[in-house]
C-alpha positions as CSV (number, residue, x, y, z in Angstrom):
1,X,-109.2,-99.7,-39.9
2,X,-110.9,-101.6,-42.7
3,X,-109.2,-103.3,-45.7
4,X,-110.5,-100.7,-48.0
5,X,-107.7,-98.5,-47.0
6,X,-104.8,-100.4,-49.4
7,X,-101.6,-98.1,-48.2
8,X,-102.5,-99.1,-44.5
9,X,-102.9,-102.6,-45.1
10,X,-99.9,-102.7,-47.4
11,X,-97.5,-101.1,-44.6
12,X,-98.8,-103.5,-42.1
13,X,-98.4,-106.2,-44.4
14,X,-94.4,-104.9,-44.8
15,X,-94.0,-104.0,-41.2
16,X,-95.2,-107.5,-40.0
17,X,-93.9,-109.8,-42.7
18,X,-92.6,-112.5,-40.3
19,X,-96.4,-113.1,-39.6
20,X,-96.8,-113.1,-43.2
21,X,-94.0,-115.5,-44.0
22,X,-95.2,-118.0,-40.9
23,X,-98.8,-117.6,-42.3
24,X,-97.6,-119.3,-45.4
25,X,-95.2,-121.7,-44.0
26,X,-98.0,-122.8,-41.7
27,X,-100.5,-123.7,-44.6
28,X,-97.6,-125.3,-46.6
29,X,-96.7,-127.5,-43.8
30,X,-100.5,-128.1,-43.2
31,X,-100.6,-129.1,-46.8
32,X,-97.7,-131.7,-46.4
33,X,-98.8,-133.4,-43.2
34,X,-102.3,-133.6,-45.2
35,X,-100.5,-135.0,-48.4
36,X,-102.3,-132.2,-50.5
37,X,-99.6,-131.6,-53.8
38,X,-98.4,-127.9,-53.6
39,X,-97.8,-126.3,-56.8
40,X,-96.4,-122.8,-56.2
41,X,-95.3,-121.0,-52.9
42,X,-94.6,-117.4,-52.3
43,X,-93.5,-116.8,-48.7
44,X,-93.3,-113.3,-49.0
45,X,-93.9,-110.4,-51.7
46,X,-94.1,-106.9,-52.2
47,X,-97.9,-107.4,-52.4
48,X,-98.8,-110.7,-51.8
49,X,-97.8,-114.5,-50.5
50,X,-99.6,-117.6,-51.1
51,X,-99.5,-121.2,-51.3
52,X,-101.3,-122.7,-54.5
53,X,-102.3,-126.6,-54.2
54,X,-104.2,-129.0,-55.7
55,X,-108.1,-129.0,-54.3
56,X,-108.1,-131.0,-51.1
57,X,-110.9,-132.6,-49.6
58,X,-113.0,-130.7,-47.3
59,X,-111.3,-132.2,-43.9
60,X,-107.9,-131.2,-45.4
61,X,-109.3,-127.8,-46.6
62,X,-110.3,-126.9,-43.1
63,X,-107.1,-128.0,-41.8
64,X,-104.8,-126.1,-44.4
65,X,-106.8,-122.9,-43.6
66,X,-106.9,-123.2,-39.8
67,X,-103.1,-123.7,-39.7
68,X,-102.0,-120.4,-39.6
69,X,-104.7,-119.7,-36.9
70,X,-103.5,-122.3,-34.9
71,X,-99.7,-121.9,-35.5
72,X,-99.2,-118.1,-35.8
73,X,-101.0,-117.9,-32.3
74,X,-99.5,-120.6,-30.5
75,X,-95.8,-119.2,-31.7
76,X,-97.2,-115.6,-31.3
77,X,-98.2,-116.2,-27.8
78,X,-95.4,-118.5,-26.7
79,X,-93.1,-115.2,-28.0
80,X,-95.0,-113.2,-25.9
81,X,-94.2,-115.1,-22.6
82,X,-90.7,-114.8,-23.7
83,X,-90.8,-110.9,-24.6
84,X,-92.3,-110.0,-21.1
85,X,-89.2,-112.3,-19.3
86,X,-87.0,-110.4,-21.5
87,X,-88.3,-107.1,-20.5
88,X,-88.4,-107.8,-16.7
89,X,-84.8,-108.5,-17.2
90,X,-84.1,-105.2,-19.0
91,X,-83.2,-106.5,-22.0
92,X,-83.1,-104.7,-25.1
93,X,-83.8,-107.9,-27.5
94,X,-87.4,-107.8,-26.0
95,X,-88.4,-105.3,-28.3
96,X,-87.4,-107.9,-31.2
97,X,-89.5,-110.5,-29.6
98,X,-92.8,-108.4,-29.2
99,X,-92.3,-107.2,-32.6
100,X,-92.0,-111.1,-33.7
101,X,-95.4,-112.1,-31.5
102,X,-96.9,-109.1,-33.0
103,X,-96.7,-109.9,-36.5
104,X,-97.5,-113.8,-36.2
105,X,-100.6,-113.3,-33.9
106,X,-101.7,-110.1,-36.2
107,X,-101.1,-112.5,-39.6
108,X,-103.0,-115.6,-38.0
109,X,-106.2,-115.1,-39.6
110,X,-107.4,-116.9,-42.5
111,X,-107.4,-114.6,-45.9
112,X,-110.9,-114.3,-47.6
113,X,-109.4,-116.9,-50.0
114,X,-108.7,-119.4,-47.2
115,X,-112.0,-119.2,-45.7
116,X,-113.5,-119.4,-48.9
117,X,-111.7,-122.5,-49.9
118,X,-112.8,-124.2,-46.8
119,X,-116.4,-123.1,-47.0
120,X,-116.5,-124.3,-51.0
121,X,-114.7,-127.5,-50.3
122,X,-117.3,-128.4,-47.1
123,X,-120.0,-127.0,-49.2
124,X,-119.0,-129.3,-52.6
125,X,-118.5,-132.3,-50.0
126,X,-122.1,-132.1,-48.8
127,X,-123.8,-131.7,-52.1
128,X,-122.0,-134.6,-53.6
129,X,-123.3,-137.0,-50.2
130,X,-127.1,-135.3,-50.5
131,X,-127.3,-135.5,-54.2
132,X,-125.4,-139.2,-54.9
133,X,-126.1,-142.4,-53.6
134,X,-128.9,-144.6,-51.9
135,X,-131.9,-142.8,-50.3
136,X,-131.2,-143.8,-47.1
137,X,-127.2,-142.5,-47.4
138,X,-128.5,-139.2,-49.0
139,X,-131.3,-139.0,-46.1
140,X,-128.7,-139.6,-43.6
141,X,-125.9,-136.9,-44.9
142,X,-128.9,-134.2,-45.1
143,X,-129.7,-134.8,-41.3
144,X,-126.1,-134.6,-40.3
145,X,-125.0,-131.9,-42.8
146,X,-126.2,-129.0,-40.7
147,X,-124.4,-130.3,-37.5
148,X,-121.0,-129.8,-39.4
149,X,-121.9,-127.3,-42.5
150,X,-123.1,-124.6,-40.1
151,X,-120.5,-124.5,-37.5
152,X,-117.7,-124.5,-40.3
153,X,-120.0,-121.7,-41.9
154,X,-120.3,-119.4,-38.7
155,X,-116.5,-120.3,-38.1
156,X,-115.3,-119.2,-41.5
157,X,-117.7,-116.0,-40.9
158,X,-116.4,-114.9,-38.1
159,X,-113.0,-115.4,-39.1
160,X,-113.7,-113.3,-42.4
161,X,-115.1,-110.6,-40.2
162,X,-111.9,-110.3,-38.3
163,X,-110.1,-110.5,-41.3
164,X,-112.1,-107.3,-42.7
165,X,-111.4,-105.2,-39.7
166,X,-108.0,-104.5,-38.7
167,X,-109.4,-102.9,-35.6
168,X,-110.6,-106.5,-34.6
169,X,-107.1,-108.1,-35.2
170,X,-106.0,-105.3,-32.6
171,X,-108.3,-106.2,-30.2
172,X,-107.7,-109.9,-30.5
173,X,-103.4,-109.1,-30.0
174,X,-104.6,-106.9,-27.0
175,X,-106.3,-109.7,-25.8
176,X,-103.2,-112.0,-25.9
177,X,-101.1,-109.5,-24.4
178,X,-103.3,-109.3,-21.7
179,X,-103.5,-113.0,-21.4
180,X,-99.6,-113.6,-21.0
181,X,-99.0,-110.5,-19.0
182,X,-101.8,-112.2,-16.5
183,X,-102.6,-115.3,-17.6
184,X,-103.9,-116.3,-14.2
185,X,-107.7,-114.4,-14.3
186,X,-107.7,-115.4,-17.5
187,X,-107.9,-119.2,-17.1
188,X,-109.7,-119.0,-14.1
189,X,-112.3,-117.5,-16.1
190,X,-111.9,-120.2,-18.7
191,X,-112.2,-123.0,-16.2
192,X,-115.1,-121.6,-14.7
193,X,-116.8,-121.5,-18.0
194,X,-116.2,-125.5,-18.9
195,X,-116.8,-126.9,-15.4
């Protein structure tokens, strides 16, 4: 399902509203922690939710953008573990926790606006460093900018692709469910990749 289907997106937005609320709450908390002034907040509406804030520095912008991805996934995965335990205990309440965890994980990805905010803040930061100051300083920033700017571009691009295709969000969600049902093999694979 691509985002060109507004009815499906609106239905998912409404059905999985706890994830939307926590997504915006994560942005809001990141703004507070980073010391970025918040102008307006709508944690949930029928068609949109948002956190409007002052223009932050590049680093703060990246932190604000990625906060929902980190916090929604962490909380969603923790709730999945809890939901599995409740299901094993044959508790009907497990359905509620599955719904919560699915909504948090599904709405963990930055929106197009979130990703563009990070991209533009990082771009402006490096353009400012490369075009102003002493020649040596500008050259140093020019040399190191690809080391930071390209990964930020790739990360925001990847997250935008996943946000644009609902099926990729579903794949991410299924991976999270599989991980929480049998974390051992996946953790073993991750350990082998990094050792």
